C-alpha positions as CSV (number, residue, x, y, z in Angstrom):
1,M,285.6,113.6,41.6
2,T,283.0,111.7,39.7
3,I,279.5,110.9,41.0
4,K,280.5,107.2,41.2
5,R,283.5,108.0,43.5
6,V,281.3,110.3,45.7
7,I,278.9,107.4,46.1
8,L,281.7,104.9,46.9
9,V,283.3,107.3,49.4
10,T,279.9,107.8,51.1
11,L,279.2,104.1,51.2
12,T,282.7,103.4,52.4
13,V,282.3,105.8,55.4
14,L,279.0,104.2,56.2
15,A,280.3,100.6,55.9
16,V,283.3,101.4,58.1
17,F,281.0,103.0,60.7
18,L,278.7,100.0,60.7
19,M,281.5,97.4,60.8
20,G,283.2,99.4,63.5
21,Q,280.1,99.3,65.6
22,D,279.8,95.5,65.1
23,L,283.4,95.0,66.1
24,L,283.1,97.2,69.1
25,N,279.9,95.3,70.2
26,S,281.8,92.1,69.9
27,W,284.3,93.4,72.5
28,N,281.7,92.7,75.2
29,Q,280.6,89.4,73.8
30,P,282.1,86.2,75.4
31,Q,284.1,83.9,73.1
32,I,282.7,80.5,72.3
33,Q,286.2,79.1,73.1
34,S,285.5,79.3,76.9
35,R,282.2,77.4,76.4
36,L,284.0,74.8,74.3
37,E,286.6,74.3,77.1
38,L,283.8,73.8,79.6
39,Y,281.9,71.4,77.4
40,Q,285.1,69.4,77.0
41,T,285.6,69.5,80.8
42,N,282.0,68.2,81.2
43,L,282.8,65.3,79.0
44,L,285.9,64.5,81.0
45,L,283.8,64.5,84.2
46,R,281.3,62.2,82.5
47,A,284.1,59.8,81.4
48,T,285.4,59.6,85.0
49,E,282.2,57.6,85.9
50,L,283.3,54.7,83.7
51,Q,284.3,51.7,85.8
52,E,286.7,49.2,84.3
53,N,287.2,45.6,85.5
54,D,290.4,45.3,83.6
55,P,293.2,47.0,85.6
56,N,295.2,47.8,82.4
57,M,292.2,49.6,80.8
58,D,291.5,51.4,84.1
59,A,295.1,52.6,84.2
60,A,294.9,53.7,80.5
61,R,291.6,55.6,81.3
62,K,293.2,57.4,84.2
63,A,296.2,58.4,82.1
64,F,293.8,59.8,79.5
65,L,291.6,61.7,81.9
66,G,294.3,62.8,84.3
67,A,295.1,62.0,87.9
68,E,292.7,64.5,89.4
69,P,289.9,65.3,86.9
70,T,287.5,66.8,89.4
71,K,290.2,69.2,90.7
72,N,291.2,70.1,87.2
73,A,287.5,70.7,86.3
74,L,287.1,73.0,89.4
75,E,290.1,75.1,88.3
76,Q,288.8,75.3,84.7
77,Y,285.4,76.5,85.9
78,Q,287.0,79.0,88.2
79,D,289.1,80.4,85.3
80,V,286.0,80.8,83.1
81,Q,284.0,82.3,85.9
82,Q,286.7,85.0,86.4
83,Q,286.7,85.8,82.7
84,V,282.9,86.0,82.6
85,Q,282.8,88.2,85.7
86,Q,285.3,90.5,84.2
87,T,283.4,90.8,81.0
88,L,280.2,91.4,83.0
89,K,281.7,94.2,85.0
90,Q,282.9,95.9,81.8
91,T,279.5,95.6,80.3
92,Q,277.8,97.0,83.4
93,A,280.3,99.8,83.5
94,L,279.5,100.7,79.8
95,L,275.7,100.6,80.6
96,S,276.3,102.8,83.6
97,E,278.3,105.3,81.6
98,R,275.6,105.5,79.0
99,D,273.0,106.0,81.7
100,S,274.9,108.9,83.3
101,S,275.3,110.6,79.9
102,N,271.6,110.0,79.0
103,K,272.6,108.0,75.9
104,A,270.2,105.4,74.5
105,Q,271.1,101.9,75.5
106,P,271.7,99.5,72.6
107,E,269.3,96.5,73.0
108,S,272.2,94.1,72.3
109,L,274.2,95.5,75.3
110,G,271.3,94.8,77.7
111,Q,270.9,91.3,76.2
112,T,274.7,90.7,76.7
113,E,274.4,91.7,80.4
114,R,271.5,89.4,81.0
115,K,273.2,86.5,79.3
116,L,276.4,87.1,81.3
117,T,274.6,87.4,84.5
118,R,272.8,84.1,84.0
119,L,276.1,82.4,82.9
120,V,277.8,83.6,86.1
121,T,274.9,82.2,88.2
122,E,275.0,78.8,86.3
123,L,278.7,78.6,87.0
124,D,278.2,79.3,90.7
125,L,275.6,76.5,90.8
126,K,278.0,74.0,89.2
127,L,281.1,75.2,91.1
128,G,279.2,74.3,94.3
129,I,278.8,70.7,93.1
130,L,282.5,70.5,92.1
131,R,283.5,71.8,95.6
132,S,281.2,69.3,97.3
133,Q,283.0,66.5,95.4
134,Q,286.3,67.9,96.5
135,G,285.2,67.8,100.2
136,E,284.9,71.6,100.4
137,A,281.4,71.6,101.9
138,A,281.5,75.1,103.4
139,L,282.7,76.6,100.1
140,A,280.0,74.7,98.2
141,Q,277.4,76.2,100.5
142,T,278.8,79.7,99.8
143,E,278.6,79.2,96.1
144,W,274.9,78.2,96.3
145,S,274.2,81.1,98.7
146,K,275.5,83.5,96.0
147,V,273.0,82.0,93.5
148,I,270.2,82.7,95.9
149,Q,271.4,86.2,96.6
150,Q,271.7,87.0,92.8
151,A,268.1,85.8,92.3
152,E,266.9,88.4,94.8
153,A,268.0,91.1,92.4
154,D,267.0,89.3,89.2
155,S,263.7,87.4,89.1
156,G,264.8,85.6,85.9
157,L,267.3,83.7,88.1
158,K,264.7,82.3,90.5
159,P,264.6,78.8,89.0
160,L,268.4,78.5,89.5
161,A,268.0,79.8,93.0
162,A,265.4,77.1,93.7
163,T,267.9,74.5,92.5
164,A,270.6,76.0,94.7
165,A,268.3,75.7,97.7
166,V,267.8,72.0,96.9
167,L,271.6,71.5,96.7
168,Q,272.2,73.3,100.0
169,G,269.7,70.9,101.6
170,L,271.3,67.9,100.1
171,W,274.8,68.7,101.3
172,A,274.0,70.4,104.6
173,K,275.4,68.9,107.8
174,S,271.9,68.0,108.7
175,P,270.4,67.2,105.2
176,Q,267.0,68.8,104.4
177,L,265.1,67.2,101.5
178,L,262.8,69.7,99.7
179,P,259.6,68.2,98.2
180,D,260.5,69.3,94.6
181,A,264.1,68.3,94.8
182,E,264.2,65.8,92.0
183,P,262.3,67.9,89.4
184,Q,264.5,70.9,90.2
185,I,267.7,68.8,89.7
186,Q,266.4,67.3,86.4
187,K,265.3,70.8,85.1
188,N,268.3,72.9,85.8
189,L,271.3,70.6,85.9
190,D,272.7,68.3,83.2
191,G,275.3,65.6,82.7
192,W,277.8,64.8,85.5
193,F,276.4,67.6,87.7
194,R,272.9,66.2,87.5
195,D,274.1,62.7,88.3
196,R,276.0,63.8,91.3
197,A,273.0,65.6,92.7
198,L,270.7,62.7,92.0
199,T,273.2,60.3,93.6
200,Q,273.2,62.4,96.7
201,L,269.4,62.6,96.7
202,Y,268.8,58.9,96.2
203,T,271.4,58.0,98.8
204,L,269.7,60.1,101.4
205,Q,266.3,58.7,100.5
206,Q,267.7,55.2,100.5
207,R,266.4,54.5,97.0
208,S,268.6,51.6,96.1
209,S,266.8,50.6,92.9
210,D,267.0,54.2,91.5
211,L,270.7,54.4,92.4
212,Q,271.3,51.1,90.5
213,A,269.4,52.4,87.5
214,L,271.3,55.7,87.6
215,E,274.6,53.8,87.8
216,I,273.8,51.9,84.6
217,T,272.8,55.2,82.8
218,E,276.1,56.8,84.0
219,Q,278.1,53.9,82.6
220,Q,276.5,54.2,79.2
221,A,277.0,58.0,79.2
222,A,280.6,57.6,80.3
223,E,281.4,55.2,77.4
224,K,279.8,57.7,75.0
225,A,281.8,60.6,76.6
226,L,285.1,58.7,76.3
227,T,284.4,58.0,72.6
228,S,283.5,61.7,72.0
229,L,286.7,62.8,73.7
230,A,288.7,60.5,71.5
231,I,287.1,61.9,68.4
232,V,287.2,65.6,69.4
233,G,290.8,65.3,70.7
234,G,292.3,62.5,68.7
235,I,291.5,63.6,65.1
236,P,292.8,67.2,65.6
237,V,295.9,66.0,67.4
238,L,296.7,63.5,64.6
239,S,296.0,66.1,62.0
240,G,298.2,68.6,63.9
241,V,301.1,66.2,64.1
242,I,300.8,65.6,60.3
243,G,300.7,69.4,59.9
244,I,303.8,69.9,62.0
245,G,305.6,67.3,59.9
246,L,304.6,69.1,56.7
247,L,305.7,72.5,58.1
248,I,309.1,71.0,59.2
249,F,309.5,69.5,55.8
250,A,308.6,72.7,54.0
251,I,310.9,74.9,56.2
252,G,313.8,72.4,55.7
253,Q,313.2,72.4,51.9
254,W,313.2,76.2,51.9
255,V,316.6,76.2,53.8
256,L,318.2,73.8,51.4
257,Q,316.6,74.8,48.0
258,R,315.4,78.4,48.5
259,K,314.0,79.4,45.0
260,Q,312.8,75.9,44.2
261,A,311.1,75.3,47.6
262,I,307.4,75.2,48.2
263,L,307.6,78.2,50.5
264,S,309.7,80.3,48.1
265,T,308.0,83.7,47.6
266,E,309.8,83.9,44.2
267,S,307.7,81.0,42.9
268,L,304.5,83.0,43.7
269,Q,303.6,84.6,40.4
270,P,301.3,87.7,40.2
271,W,298.2,87.6,38.1
272,T,297.7,89.9,35.1
273,T,295.0,92.2,36.4
274,P,293.0,94.1,33.8
275,W,291.2,96.5,36.2
276,D,292.4,99.2,38.6
277,G,292.0,99.8,42.3
278,E,288.6,101.5,41.8
279,T,287.1,98.2,40.6
280,I,288.5,96.4,43.6
281,W,287.1,99.1,45.9
282,Q,283.7,98.9,44.2
283,V,283.4,95.1,44.5
284,L,284.4,95.2,48.2
285,I,282.2,98.1,49.2
286,L,279.1,97.3,47.0
287,G,279.4,93.6,46.7
288,F,280.3,92.6,50.3
289,F,280.0,95.5,52.8
290,M,277.0,97.3,51.3
291,V,275.1,94.1,50.6
292,G,275.9,92.6,54.0
293,Q,275.7,95.6,56.2
294,I,273.0,97.8,54.5
295,A,271.0,96.2,51.7
296,L,270.4,92.8,53.3
297,P,269.3,94.1,56.8
298,I,266.9,96.5,55.1
299,L,265.5,93.7,52.8
300,L,265.1,91.3,55.8
301,A,263.4,94.1,57.9
302,V,260.9,94.7,55.0
303,L,260.2,91.0,54.6
304,Q,259.8,90.7,58.4
305,R,257.3,93.6,58.4
306,A,255.4,92.2,55.4
307,T,255.1,88.6,56.7
308,G,255.0,89.3,60.4
309,L,257.7,86.6,61.0
310,N,260.2,87.3,63.7
311,P,263.5,85.2,63.4
312,A,264.0,85.6,67.2
313,G,261.0,83.4,67.7
314,F,262.1,80.6,65.3
315,G,262.8,77.1,66.5
316,E,266.1,75.3,65.6
317,Q,265.0,74.4,62.1
318,G,263.7,77.9,61.4
319,R,266.9,79.6,62.6
320,A,269.0,77.2,60.6
321,L,267.0,77.9,57.4
322,F,267.0,81.6,58.1
323,I,270.8,81.7,58.5
324,L,271.2,79.7,55.2
325,F,268.7,82.0,53.4
326,N,270.5,85.1,54.7
327,Y,273.8,83.7,53.5
328,V,272.5,82.8,50.1
329,L,271.2,86.3,49.6
330,L,274.6,87.7,50.7
331,A,276.3,85.4,48.2
332,V,274.0,86.1,45.3
333,G,274.2,89.9,45.9
334,G,278.0,89.8,46.3
335,L,278.7,87.7,43.3
336,G,276.1,89.7,41.3
337,V,278.1,92.9,42.0
338,L,281.3,91.1,41.2
339,Y,280.1,90.0,37.8
340,W,278.6,93.4,37.0
341,S,281.9,95.1,37.9
342,I,284.2,93.0,35.8
343,K,281.9,91.9,32.9
344,S,283.4,94.6,30.6
345,Y,286.8,92.9,31.0
346,L,285.6,89.4,29.9
347,P,287.0,87.1,28.7
348,L,289.6,87.0,31.5
349,P,293.1,85.3,31.3
350,E,293.0,81.6,31.9
351,D,294.2,81.6,35.5
352,W,291.4,83.9,36.8
353,F,288.7,82.1,38.8
354,R,290.0,78.8,37.7
355,I,288.0,75.8,38.9
356,S,289.3,72.5,37.4
357,L,289.2,68.9,38.5
358,K,292.6,68.4,36.8
359,G,295.9,68.9,38.6
360,N,297.0,68.5,42.2
361,W,294.4,70.8,43.8
362,F,293.2,68.1,46.2
363,W,296.7,67.6,47.7
364,W,297.2,71.3,48.0
365,G,293.8,71.6,49.8
366,L,294.4,68.7,52.1
367,G,298.0,69.6,52.9
368,G,297.0,73.2,53.5
369,Y,294.4,72.0,56.0
370,F,297.0,69.9,57.9
371,A,299.5,72.8,57.9
372,A,296.9,75.4,59.0
373,L,295.9,73.4,62.2
374,P,299.1,73.9,64.2
375,L,299.6,77.5,63.0
376,V,296.0,78.5,63.9
377,V,296.2,76.6,67.3
378,V,299.4,78.5,68.3
379,V,297.9,81.9,67.2
380,S,294.7,81.0,69.0
381,L,296.5,80.3,72.3
382,V,298.2,83.7,72.1
383,N,294.9,85.2,71.1
384,Q,293.2,83.8,74.2
385,K,295.8,85.6,76.4
386,I,295.1,88.9,74.6
387,W,291.3,88.8,74.8
388,Q,290.8,86.9,78.0
389,G,287.5,85.3,76.9
390,R,286.1,88.4,75.2
391,G,285.8,89.5,71.6
392,G,282.8,87.5,70.4
393,S,282.5,84.6,68.0
394,N,280.7,83.6,64.8
395,P,277.0,83.6,65.8
396,I,276.5,80.3,64.0
397,L,278.9,78.5,66.4
398,P,276.9,78.7,69.7
399,I,273.7,77.8,67.9
400,A,275.4,74.7,66.4
401,L,276.9,73.8,69.8
402,E,273.5,73.8,71.4
403,G,271.7,72.2,68.4
404,K,269.9,68.9,68.9
405,N,267.8,68.9,65.7
406,S,269.3,66.7,63.0
407,F,267.7,68.7,60.2
408,A,269.0,72.0,61.6
409,L,272.5,70.6,62.0
410,A,272.4,69.4,58.4
411,I,271.4,73.0,57.3
412,F,274.3,74.4,59.4
413,F,276.6,72.0,57.6
414,V,275.4,73.1,54.2
415,T,275.9,76.8,55.2
416,A,279.3,76.4,56.8
417,A,280.9,73.6,54.7
418,I,279.5,74.3,51.3
419,A,278.0,77.8,50.9
420,A,280.6,79.7,52.8
421,P,283.7,78.2,51.2
422,I,282.3,78.7,47.7
423,F,281.3,82.4,48.1
424,E,284.2,83.5,50.3
425,E,286.8,81.8,48.2
426,I,285.5,83.3,45.0
427,L,285.4,86.7,46.5
428,F,288.6,86.8,48.7
429,R,290.9,84.4,46.9
430,G,289.4,84.3,43.4
431,F,289.0,88.1,43.1
432,L,290.6,90.2,45.8
433,L,294.0,88.4,46.2
434,P,294.8,88.3,42.5
435,S,293.5,91.9,42.0
436,L,295.9,93.2,44.8
437,T,298.9,91.7,43.0
438,R,298.6,94.6,40.6
439,Y,299.9,96.9,43.4
440,F,301.6,94.5,45.9
441,P,303.9,91.5,45.7
442,V,302.0,88.2,46.0
443,W,302.9,87.7,49.6
444,G,301.7,91.2,50.4
445,A,298.4,90.6,48.6
446,I,298.0,87.4,50.6
447,I,298.5,89.2,53.9
448,L,296.2,92.2,53.0
449,S,293.4,90.0,51.6
450,S,293.7,87.7,54.7
451,F,293.3,90.7,57.0
452,L,290.2,91.9,55.1
453,F,288.8,88.3,55.2
454,A,289.3,88.2,58.9
455,V,287.8,91.6,59.6
456,A,284.7,90.7,57.5
457,H,283.7,88.1,60.1
458,L,283.1,91.0,62.5
459,S,284.5,89.4,65.7
460,L,287.6,91.0,67.3
461,S,288.7,87.8,68.9
462,E,288.7,86.0,65.6
463,V,290.8,88.4,63.6
464,L,294.2,86.9,64.3
465,P,293.2,83.2,63.9
466,L,291.2,83.9,60.8
467,M,293.9,86.0,59.3
468,T,296.3,83.1,59.9
469,L,293.9,80.7,58.2
470,G,293.4,83.2,55.4
471,M,297.1,83.4,54.7
472,V,297.3,79.6,54.4
473,L,294.2,79.7,52.1
474,G,295.9,82.5,50.0
475,F,299.2,80.6,49.8
476,V,297.5,77.4,48.7
477,Y,295.5,79.2,46.0
478,S,298.5,81.1,44.8
479,R,300.5,77.9,44.3
480,S,297.8,75.7,42.9
481,R,296.1,78.4,40.8
482,N,292.8,76.4,41.3
483,L,290.0,77.7,43.5
484,L,289.0,74.1,44.3
485,S,292.1,73.8,46.5
486,S,291.2,76.7,48.8
487,M,287.5,75.7,48.7
488,L,288.5,72.2,49.9
489,L,290.7,73.6,52.7
490,H,288.0,76.0,53.8
491,S,285.3,73.3,53.7
492,L,287.5,70.9,55.7
493,W,288.2,73.6,58.3
494,N,284.6,74.6,58.8
495,S,283.5,70.9,58.7
496,G,286.0,70.0,61.4
497,T,284.9,72.9,63.6
498,L,281.2,72.0,63.1
499,L,281.8,68.3,63.9
500,S,283.6,69.2,67.1
501,L,280.7,71.5,68.2
502,I,278.1,68.8,67.4
503,I,280.0,66.1,69.3
504,L,280.7,68.4,72.3
505,G,277.1,69.6,72.4
506,S,275.6,66.1,72.1
507,G,277.6,64.9,75.1
508,Q,276.1,67.3,77.6
509,G,272.8,65.5,78.3
């Protein structure tokens, strides 16, 4: 075995170990999907405040929001609470197991426990308000009592406990108004939940002018929420319907025409690959895993020590720029290794890394996006049943969801909708997929490259959905032979996800 292979084997073992750790750590991380569902539920609750003078519009609004939106929201919050509690118990069990065996506790595991504990407490706080609106006064008091009890064991939860005490007083049989009631409500509640608490407070205090002003604010927020729901729900539904139509057409064409059909595997021609498996291995290990898992963390640690800057203390703009900077370094390193690995084979055949404005690449990319939507949605629904709210998510997503800074959101867009599609499509579709056709049929290369593409995102819960998306990306590229098609599809996908996050996050105030 040559020195080069010894190095590759060593780095492969190290990369697999580090990636395995990241994947295992994601097991105890909550999925962002649960939060997205709650954010959408919050918008639905907001929209219920809209009052229509037109009976026809009021009927249409009720049909859109459902017959019992508050009851549905209560059930949704209970489902998420159960998922989070289950994940919290598993995290605490893992911490306890490490304590008993005298193993060092990973800092990330402790942070996960604290985040989950706070999330459970916040859910209890809001569940109490939902129960109060359902006429379940006793159960509401029980929810708020749990918040106060949890704060006795965790001082970080005391602000939430103070708010719970305010709510208990507001909805008690004999109401008790604490002196700091309004500041507590404004600080620790938002959206519909804050409005319900303020309405109860102002009613008890007989503050008619404040009630009137609150009602006007609620109407404005409700109109905005309804518009947001129409965008977040309407565009994906319309795109999904188009996608289902395209899939039905493609399947029907395959049944009737077989070899001439769009879905025919016989029409997928392999690439002429001048290098062997060792070059593929080298690019993956050195260009992606080593750069991302070893070199880049070391470089960033050195820069952090030299400059004294700590990314954990950055604001929204700083975090957004840091994530973009981190991704650009990854792309430059990965593409640098790719070029170094294949430069001796240049010039390559014409269909390698082809980027051309000519041809039908746009329609392949757009059609692939529509077709991917229903496929990924179905897989994601199954995936939710498997992981039950666990398995982690892309770390950019929750940051974008909570983002309020326009500049930071613009940087996130550049990272997700421009930088990521360019780099990942060049590496996974431009290089890996064609290279694998030397050893596998094209459909096999699409599946394997899609699996590696999904695993590279380091979130267990995202493997199946991202693999499905990767297969559509691979098929589109294999048929169009133009990287612009898969880059467009990838960019549309990430842009749609980011847009939904921004709209959902902006509607929570």
